[in-house]
Phi, psi and omega in degrees: 000133182289151182284135178283130185236151178220130175269119181285146168300151182304321181297316178293324177298317178298320179299317180294319179296318180295323177298332179272005179084015179262117183285134177238165180297140178306131187222133176244130173271121182245118187261353178210159179297331181294338181270353187298313186298315181296316179296321180295321178296322182292322182271315182094142176281155359284156187236160165248137179238126182232149173291144173244109183213138182298132173074008182270111187273324187240084184292322184296323186293339179255013181076026185267013179226129175235132185240162175068032181282126189249349180204176184293325179299316178293325181291317176299318179294324178296316177303309182300316182294316181297316180295319179295315180295322180296316180292323177294331179273008177066030171287123182303132183304323182290344179273347183275117180272334185145222177229160172253133175251133180221153174293145177284121180246121183246155178084174180090179180255127180275125179237169175235137175232131181224168176213151180202166176250110181274135183300329183266321189253344182094209183291135185226143175248142180237144177218146175181188175292140185241206184085194184290345181264006184302318182286340180283308185277328180048044180268084188226161174229157184230149172214152175288143178260150001286163183257144164273164180302320181294329176294315180298317181295322180289329175299315179297316182294335182287346187244167177293344177302327182298326178293313180295321182288343182277358180098051184298127177051044174085359177291158179296141177291150177270158181280081184294327179296315178294324178295316178297321176300319180295317178299318178298317180296320178295318178300320178295318179296312182296317182291329187265352183233098185290345178288336181281116180266320179214143175226130179227112177247107184203119003271153165251112185269124180256114179252186188295324184232015178195165175235133184235123174275113186264338182206147180208144174229131181237132172248125183237159174277145182259000000 
């Protein structure tokens, strides 16, 4: 009998990651237009606005993500556009929880961190260059979980991300120590929680003094 699987909404995925001690970008779940103003005041402009819907893996492809929102008029328009695009893409109305508001984070190197349970090897952690081009370049490395610190550091060194994080062509260096800490934490989570079948965090933005998890998708067994 095949295993029953469930893809968590991003907000629920963030809640699980935070419980495991993995810091994610501050995120507010907004379930109605009337709640937008208060949530925006708490986070502050500029904002990112994303659809929150159960089982929706690719929000950008259906027009479900708006970035660089600078005021309430733009935020209201983003809500209207996202809801319209979701319904046009046949996202079931009952699956739409609302939107997620996050601070707009610019700069840094976009990376991807993942985890999965391999039938032959068990829990595995993946790292590489992220963002919208992650599937194009597939510049990634893998290690068995849990990870030692030296494993995390070697994963980073195995990819082109290490060049960018080292301060390529005068750019600011990335916080490789914090990134290695995050990889170790993901390895511990994957190895210690058998319900987690797949984890995809993309992008993870690595800046000079911090690492920010901007998006996450979790698939769990039911």
